[in-house]
C-alpha positions in Angstrom: 0.3 -0.2 0.2 2.6 2.5 0.8 4.5 2.3 -2.7 1.0 2.6 -4.2 0.5 6.1 -2.4 4.3 7.2 -3.4 3.5 6.5 -7.0 0.5 9.3 -7.3 2.7 11.6 -5.5 6.0 11.3 -8.2 3.1 12.3 -11.2 2.2 15.6 -9.1 5.5 16.8 -9.8 4.4 18.2 -13.8 1.4 19.7 -12.1 4.2 22.5 -10.6 5.6 22.9 -14.0 1.5 23.6 -15.7 0.8 26.5 -13.7 3.4 29.1 -15.6 2.3 28.1 -18.5 -0.3 29.9 -19.0 1.3 33.0 -17.5 3.8 32.8 -20.5 2.0 32.0 -23.6 -1.1 34.9 -22.9 1.6 37.9 -22.3 3.4 37.5 -25.4 0.6 37.2 -27.8 -1.0 40.0 -25.8 1.7 42.6 -26.8 1.7 42.9 -30.2 -2.4 43.1 -30.1 -4.4 46.1 -30.0 -6.1 47.6 -27.2 -8.9 45.5 -27.7 -7.2 41.9 -28.0 -4.9 43.1 -24.8 -8.3 43.7 -22.7 -9.7 39.9 -23.6 -5.9 38.1 -22.8 -6.5 40.2 -19.4 -9.2 38.4 -19.0 -7.6 35.1 -19.9 -4.8 35.6 -17.6 -7.4 36.6 -14.2 -7.9 32.8 -14.4 -4.7 31.6 -14.2 -4.2 34.2 -11.7 -6.9 32.4 -9.4 -5.5 29.1 -10.2 -1.7 30.1 -8.5 -3.1 30.1 -4.7 -3.4 25.8 -5.7 0.5 25.9 -4.8 -0.5 26.7 -0.9 -2.3 23.4 -0.7 1.0 21.7 -1.8 1.9 21.1 1.8 -1.4 18.9 2.7 0.0 15.6 2.3 -3.4 13.7 2.9 -5.2 15.8 -0.2 -2.6 15.3 -2.9 -5.1 13.3 -5.3 -7.6 16.2 -4.7 -5.2 18.8 -5.0 -4.3 17.3 -8.3 -8.0 17.5 -9.5 -8.3 20.9 -8.4 -5.1 22.3 -10.1 -6.2 19.9 -13.3 -9.5 21.4 -12.9 -8.0 25.4 -12.4 -5.5 24.6 -15.4 -7.6 23.7 -18.0 -9.7 27.2 -18.0 -6.5 29.1 -18.8 -6.5 26.5 -22.0 -10.0 27.9 -23.5 -8.7 31.4 -22.4 -5.7 30.9 -24.6 -7.6 29.5 -27.9 -10.0 32.6 -27.4 -7.3 34.9 -27.5 -5.8 34.5 -30.9 -9.2 34.4 -32.4 -9.9 38.3 -30.5 -6.4 39.1 -31.9 -7.3 38.0 -35.5 -10.7 39.2 -35.1 -9.1 42.9 -34.2 -6.4 42.2 -36.8 -9.1 41.7 -39.6 -11.3 44.6 -38.1 -7.7 46.7 -38.7 -6.8 45.3 -42.4 -10.7 46.2 -43.1 -10.5 49.5 -41.9 -6.9 50.3 -43.5 -8.5 48.8 -46.4 -12.0 51.0 -46.0 -9.5 54.3 -45.2 -7.3 53.2 -48.2 -9.8 53.0 -50.5 -11.5 55.9 -49.1 -7.8 57.8 -49.9 -7.9 56.2 -53.5 -11.3 57.9 -54.1 -9.8 60.8 -52.5 -7.3 61.1 -54.3 -9.1 60.0 -57.9 -11.5 62.6 -57.1 -8.8 64.8 -56.2 -7.4 64.3 -59.9 -10.5 63.8 -61.8 -11.1 67.6 -60.2 -7.3 69.0 -61.3 -7.7 67.1 -64.5 -11.1 68.7 -64.7 -9.4 72.5 -63.5 -6.3 71.7 -66.3 -8.4 71.0 -69.0 -10.9 74.2 -68.3 -7.7 76.5 -67.9 -6.4 75.0 -71.1 -10.3 75.5 -72.9 -9.6 79.0 -71.1 -6.1 79.5 -72.7 -7.1 78.4 -76.2 -10.0 80.1 -76.1 -8.2 83.2 -75.4 -5.0 82.5 -77.4 -8.5 82.0 -80.5 -9.6 85.5 -79.3 -6.4 87.2 -79.5 -5.5 85.9 -82.6 -9.2 86.4 -83.9 -8.1 90.4 -82.9 -5.0 90.4 -84.1 -6.4 89.4 -87.2 -9.1 92.1 -87.0 -6.7 94.7 -86.1 -4.3 93.7 -89.1 -7.3 94.0 -91.2 -8.8 97.4 -90.1 -4.7 98.3 -90.0 -4.4 97.7 -93.6 -7.6 99.2 -94.7 -6.8 102.4 -93.0 -3.3 101.8 -94.6 -4.9 101.0 -98.0 -7.4 104.9 -97.6 -4.5 106.9 -96.6 -2.0 105.6 -99.0 -5.3 106.3 -102.1 -5.5 109.8 -100.1 -2.2 110.2 -100.5 -2.2 109.3 -103.9 -5.2 111.5 -104.6 -3.6 114.4 -102.9 -0.8 113.8 -105.2 -2.9 114.0 -108.4 -4.5 116.9 -106.9 -0.7 118.6 -106.2 0.6 118.0 -109.9 -2.7 119.0 -111.4 -2.8 122.1 -109.2 1.2 122.4 -110.6 -0.2 121.5 -114.1 -3.1 124.4 -114.1 -0.7 126.9 -112.8 1.9 126.4 -115.2 -1.0 126.7 -117.9 -2.3 129.5 -116.3 1.3 131.1 -116.6 1.8 129.8 -120.2 -1.8 131.5 -121.4 -0.8 134.8 -119.4 2.3 134.8 -121.1 0.7 134.2 -124.8 -2.2 136.8 -124.0 0.6 139.0 -122.4 2.2 138.5 -125.5 -0.8 138.5 -127.3 -1.3 141.8 -125.9 1.6 143.2 -127.0 1.9 141.7 -130.1 -2.0 144.0 -130.8 -0.6 146.7 -129.9 2.7 146.3 -131.5 4.2 149.0 -134.0 6.4 146.5 -136.5 7.9 149.4 -138.6 7.2 152.0 -136.0 11.0 152.6 -135.9 11.2 153.2 -139.8 9.2 156.1 -140.5 10.2 156.7 -144.5 9.1 152.8 -145.0 5.7 154.1 -144.0 5.6 157.2 -145.6 6.1 155.0 -149.0 3.3 153.0 -148.2 1.1 155.9 -147.3 2.3 156.9 -150.9 1.2 153.7 -152.8 -2.2 153.3 -150.6 -3.4 157.1 -151.4 -2.3 156.1 -155.2 -4.6 153.3 -154.5 -7.6 154.7 -153.1 -7.5 157.4 -156.0 -8.1 154.7 -158.7 -9.4 152.6 -157.2 -12.4 155.8 -156.9 -11.7 156.4 -160.3 -12.5 152.5 -160.9 -15.9 152.9 -158.9 -16.8 156.0 -160.8 -16.4 153.9 -164.0 -17.8 151.2 -163.2 -21.0 153.4 -161.8 -21.1 155.5 -165.0 -21.4 152.2 -167.0 -23.8 150.8 -165.4 -26.1 153.7 -165.6 -25.4 153.9 -169.1 -26.7 150.5 -169.5 -29.5 151.1 -167.5 -30.5 153.5 -170.1 -29.9 151.6 -173.3 -31.8 148.7 -171.2 -35.1 151.5 -170.9 -34.2 152.0 -174.8 -34.1 148.5 -175.5 -37.3 147.4 -173.5 -39.5 147.5 -176.9 -37.1 146.1 -179.4 -36.0 143.3 -177.5 -35.9 140.5 -180.5 -32.3 139.2 -180.1 -32.2 139.3 -176.7 -29.6 141.9 -176.1 -32.0 143.2 -173.1 -31.1 140.0 -170.8 -27.3 139.8 -171.6 -26.5 143.8 -171.0 -28.3 143.1 -167.3 -26.0 141.0 -166.7 -23.3 142.8 -167.4 -24.9 146.0 -165.6 -24.9 143.6 -162.2 -21.4 142.5 -162.8 -20.2 145.8 -162.8 -22.4 147.0 -160.0 -20.9 143.9 -158.4 -17.3 145.5 -159.2 -17.9 148.5 -157.9 -19.3 146.9 -154.5 -15.7 145.5 -153.9 -13.8 148.7 -155.2 -15.6 150.2 -152.3 -14.7 148.0 -149.8 -10.9 148.2 -150.5 -11.4 151.8 -150.5 -12.6 151.2 -146.7 -9.6 148.5 -146.3 -7.2 151.8 -147.8 -8.8 154.2 -145.2 -8.3 151.6 -142.1 -4.5 151.2 -143.5 -4.0 154.9 -143.9 -5.3 155.4 -140.0 -2.7 152.5 -138.7 0.1 154.0 -140.8 -0.6 157.4 -138.6 -0.6 155.6 -135.4 2.3 153.6 -136.3 0.7 150.2 -136.7 0.0 149.1 -140.1 2.5 146.5 -141.2 0.9 143.4 -138.1 -1.1 140.4 -139.3 -4.2 140.7 -137.8 -4.0 136.8 -136.8 -0.5 135.9 -135.6 0.3 139.7 -135.0 3.6 139.4 -136.2 5.1 141.2 -138.6 4.1 141.1 -142.7 7.0 140.7 -144.5 8.2 144.2 -146.7 7.7 142.9 -149.9 3.7 141.6 -149.8 3.2 145.3 -148.3 4.6 146.8 -150.8 2.6 144.8 -153.5 -0.5 144.1 -152.1 -2.5 146.8 -151.0 -3.8 147.1 -148.5 -2.5 143.8 -146.9 -3.3 142.7 -143.0 -2.4 139.2 -143.0 0.8 137.4 -143.7 1.3 134.6 -146.2 1.3 132.3 -143.4 -2.2 132.5 -142.2 -3.3 133.7 -145.4 -2.9 130.1 -146.7 -4.5 128.7 -143.5 -7.7 130.2 -143.6 
């Protein structure tokens, strides 16, 4: 019997080692767990702490089996707590991971939203820049066209002013030439080409007086002959079988026309004599140039030069 009593007492030795076991495992695992896991671990470790007083029952020899049973009963709850602690840690980690994933997703969404907003803002700014550039280009084109139109108008205005100035200068030249021509004409009209040659003028005067006398004599002869023909016409009025009265009428008319022409020549001679008196005889009535001396001497009277007479 004593041998049988010794057997179970030897088996209780490992029971002491089973007491500190629950102390080590939960403490190490709970250090890395979050606060909720630490709280769960503390609750789990509370059971082994209650099992610690089992050591005090070891000195009682008669109750060794009961102590062993009690210790076994006290030690078993920490086994349950050690199994629950990892589940809490895992759940905490899962929650933490989910929270991190949610935070990361939220941050990603925020970043994406910010990126979209930034891209939208950049697109708006780009469109605004393009619109401003297009408007600036259009305005530059409008300004360039306006400047070109203004430059063309200014060029045309300058051209008009230049032409007006040229026309004004030409008009001034024409007026100056016309004034000179009129002045020269005035001088010619009042010129006295042979005033410095009184002897030549006296010679012309004598020639003109002779021509006037001879012309008057011819006029008298023509008038006399025409009158005689008129008397003969009255006498032959009743004896006109041979038609002589008609012929005499024609001759008489011719004599009358000749006498009229001679009278005009006499009037011209009178004008020429008046011009000799003021010294202007010998000046062409058309070009106011001097008439050549031979023409003045052999054609009495004469008032145009050979050139002007040929152009009439």
